[in-house]
C-alpha positions, 0 to 999 in steps of 0.5 A: 487544479485549484482550491476553489470551494464548491457547495458539495464540499460542505454537504458531507462530514470530513475524513482526514487521512494522515497518509503513508503515501504521497497522493501524487506519486505513489502506486495505488495501495490499500490506503488509497483504495479505502480512502476512495471508498470513504469519499463516497460518504465524506469529504476528504483531506489527504495529508501526504506523508512526512518523513520517517527517515533520512533518504539514503545517498547511496540509492539511485532513487533518492534524487527522484524521491527528493524531486517528487517531495518538492513537487508535492510541497509546491501544492500546499492544498490542491483540489482533486475533485468535489470534496477531495483535497490533498495537502503536504506539510513542510517539516525539517528533515529530522526524524528523532526525538529532540528539539528539532522534532518539537519544532516539527510538531509545532510546524505540523500544528500550524499547518493543520490548523491552517488547512482545517480552517481553510476547508472549514473542517469540524469534528472529522473522522481521522484515518491514520496510515502512518505512525509519524502523524501520531501527535495530530491525534491530540491536536484536533477535536475529532469524532472518531479515529482509526489506525490502519496497519496495512504493513508493520510500520515499525519494521522498515528495513532502513531505520537506524536505531534512533529512528526506529525508537522514535517510530515505535513511540509514535506507533504506541501513541496511536495504538493507545489512543485510536478508537479502532485499530485495523490490521491487514495481516494476522501476524500484525494483529497478534503482535499487538498488546492483548490489551488492545484486542478489544478495539482491534480487528483483523481486516485483510486486504480487499480487491476491486474484483470486477475491475481485474476479473472482468477487464476486456482490453480492446487490444493487447498492449503493444509491448506485450504483443511483441513478447512471446509466451510463456510470460512470467509477470510482475507489477509494482515498484522494483526495489532491493527488497525484491529477491533478484537471486530467485529471478536470476536463477529462473532466467538463466535456466529458462531462457525460453520464458519471458520475464516481464516487470512493470513498475518504477525501478528504484534499483539501479542494477539487477544484473538482468537488464541486458538479457533478451528474455527480461523486459522492464516496461516501466510504470503504467497507469493503474487503469492499464494494469489489468490489460497487462496482467491478463497477458501473464501466464503466471504472476509472481511475488518475490521478496526477501524474507525480512520482518517487513515481508514476514508481517505483510499481506500482499495486496498484489495477490488478490489482484492476481487471483482476480485476473484468473492466473496462477501465482508463484511466491516466495514464502510469506506467512499470511499467504501460506495461512490463507492460500496454501492450496492456491498459491505456490510458495517457494522457500528456495530458488530451485523450488521457485523455478519448479513451481513456475514450470508446474504453473505454466506447463500443467495449468491447474484450472481448479486451483485457479478457480479456488483463487477466484472464489476466494476473492470474488466477494471482496470489496474495499467498501467493506472497510467503510462498513466496518469503520461506520459500524464501530463508530456507531457502536462507540457513539451509542455507549453511555457517556463516561 
């Protein structure tokens, strides 16, 4: 990859995505899917995340995260395709208010100015998916700004008191100054100050329905072909936020079920690694996920009920429904509110296992079809239509 500019880079207006995800190393999230759709109308500068907390030295994943960050920093501005660039800003790893944070703001200002001058970006659309970039809102003249809450960013479980306070202050800046606030869950929307509701919308996660539903793999992945039915499956990064107690209970009492986990493993020991009916297959390219998912007899979502999850709207759910498989989940408010007659929601490990049994042995075709009907008209392009419509409305208002 290189940074050679082409004529196509200047034929569109620009969007700068101040992202919560590292473009080079993160799983595709709603933030990624929306930016891909924006790229149909805009040239894109994706700004990789700057830190919001110090990495924990106790966690297995810390070294890998540091290495990934250093790799990203080695690619200051890289061209992904015509009109699509990715940059990573250098900063001091300090995430509290104080003089070092002022130095960080100065560093960001210099690097942002360098990147926008190099790419000749003028009056862009700003798209925020991380509150720590809030100071940039005042650093660059822009046409419109969007703050997208795919998650409740201020409720990250590893924040200490000072870091949480800093993140809340950054979140407040975006809330008060962004032109549009998009909330992925009803709980996030209702948590906003009512004064902000006039410029806020509830925009639940979408899905590329055809990509999952119509996928017809040429052959079953070899790893899946070697695993006997029934298969209880999950894909996504595996962490200590997953409720492994639920899984250990189900694995122990259903040794004839095979439990398949696809994704990067950021937890050192789940206590399941040695068991014959548990299979950790590692991270797979996103393009291959439907082929694996089509092999699941049931898709699961299993997270510990912390504030982050209570406020969440799982993207994975609509992908499972698009695959046409039953879904068993731990309790999540957004899921219960919208999919109560489709998703089996368990509030205990015993009920979780009972629902697994029911989903596998008494496959409810009508329930599965209701799930398909719920998501078949969803599209990530809907986000672009909303943003552009709101932008036009603002620009049509009388000045002042």
